[in-house]
C-alpha positions in Angstrom: 2.7 13.2 1.8 0.6 10.4 1.4 -1.8 9.3 -1.7 -5.2 9.4 -1.8 -4.8 6.1 -3.4 -2.3 4.6 -1.0 -5.2 6.0 1.9 -7.5 4.5 0.3 -6.1 0.9 -0.4 -5.1 0.6 3.1 -8.4 1.7 4.8 -10.4 -0.5 1.8 -7.6 -3.7 3.1 -8.1 -3.0 6.5 -12.2 -2.9 6.2 -11.5 -6.6 4.1 -9.4 -8.0 6.8 -12.4 -7.2 9.7 -14.8 -8.9 7.8 -15.7 -12.6 9.2 -15.3 -15.4 7.7 -13.7 -13.7 4.6 -16.8 -13.1 2.7 -17.0 -11.1 -0.7 -18.1 -7.9 0.2 -19.4 -5.6 -2.9 -17.3 -2.4 -3.2 -20.2 0.1 -2.7 -20.3 -1.3 0.5 -16.5 -0.6 1.4 -16.7 3.1 0.0 -20.0 3.6 1.9 -18.4 2.6 5.2 -14.8 4.0 4.5 -16.2 7.3 2.4 -13.9 6.6 -0.3 -15.8 7.2 -4.3 -16.5 4.1 -6.0 -15.3 5.1 -9.7 -11.7 5.6 -7.4 -11.9 2.3 -5.0 -12.7 0.3 -8.1 -9.3 0.8 -9.9 -7.8 0.6 -6.3 -8.9 -2.8 -5.9 -8.0 -3.9 -9.4 -4.6 -3.1 -9.1 -4.5 -4.9 -5.6 -6.2 -8.1 -6.9 -3.4 -8.0 -10.0 -0.9 -7.8 -6.7 -1.7 -11.2 -5.2 -3.4 -9.4 -2.0 -7.6 -9.7 -3.3 -9.8 -12.0 -4.7 -12.6 -11.7 -7.2 -16.6 -13.4 -7.2 -18.9 -12.0 -9.6 -22.3 -12.2 -9.8 -24.9 -12.3 -7.0 -22.9 -12.5 -3.1 -19.9 -11.1 -4.9 -17.4 -8.8 -4.4 -13.9 -8.4 -3.4 -11.9 -11.0 -0.6 -8.8 -11.1 0.9 -6.5 -14.4 -0.9 -4.0 -13.7 1.6 -4.0 -14.3 5.5 -3.5 -10.5 7.5 -0.7 -12.0 9.2 0.9 -12.2 5.6 0.1 -9.1 3.9 3.1 -7.0 4.6 2.6 -3.4 4.5 5.7 -2.3 3.0 4.9 -4.8 -0.3 1.3 -3.0 -0.2 3.1 0.9 0.1 5.4 -0.2 -3.0 2.3 -1.0 -4.9 -0.3 1.3 -4.7 2.9 4.9 -3.5 5.8 3.5 -5.7 9.4 3.9 -3.9 10.1 4.5 -0.1 12.3 7.3 -0.4 11.7 10.7 -0.8 14.8 10.6 -3.1 15.4 8.3 -6.3 19.0 9.1 -5.0 17.8 7.4 -1.9 15.7 4.2 -3.3 17.6 1.0 -3.2 14.6 -0.2 -6.0 14.7 2.8 -8.0 17.7 4.6 -7.4 18.5 7.3 -9.9 21.4 9.5 -10.0 20.8 12.9 -8.9 21.8 15.6 -11.6 22.4 18.1 -9.2 24.4 16.4 -7.1 28.6 16.5 -7.2 29.1 13.7 -4.8 26.8 11.5 -3.4 29.5 10.4 -0.7 29.3 13.5 1.0 25.3 15.4 0.1 23.8 16.0 3.2 20.4 15.4 2.0 20.7 11.8 0.1 22.4 11.2 3.5 19.2 12.7 5.7 16.6 11.2 2.9 18.6 7.7 3.4 17.6 7.5 7.2 14.1 9.1 6.6 14.3 5.5 4.2 15.6 3.7 6.7 13.5 4.4 9.3 10.1 4.7 7.1 11.2 1.3 5.7 11.4 -0.6 9.3 8.3 0.4 10.7 6.3 -0.3 7.5 8.6 -3.9 6.7 7.3 -4.6 10.9 3.8 -3.9 10.1 1.4 -6.4 8.6 -2.3 -5.8 7.2 -3.0 -7.8 10.8 -1.3 -5.6 12.7 -2.8 -2.3 11.5 -7.1 -4.0 11.0 -6.8 -5.3 14.7 
């Protein structure tokens, strides 16, 4: 299942993408609009800022804002930053591959075969969507 961190991160990015003129938005406004705990949202937005999606302005009129065009923010990249591997099993992962300790032969493993197909289809959907695609 999708973690709340990833769900809320996508909701916050979508909220920011829908803002006119890309002005900074205070955390409290995003949290209230999207029904997210301010404390939890702070940690998510900080992660997204350090990952190069958001900028932040301090002081009066400050807040968070997108530093990339929503068309340039690929959802597979967002997912990996917030959630981690796309594959449900380490043996089916491209970027986080690890062999399974209980598998005699990966090439004939039915579970790995199925989870690789799930990964491929999930990856295709995420890679073919940008923040602009889901926000507007």
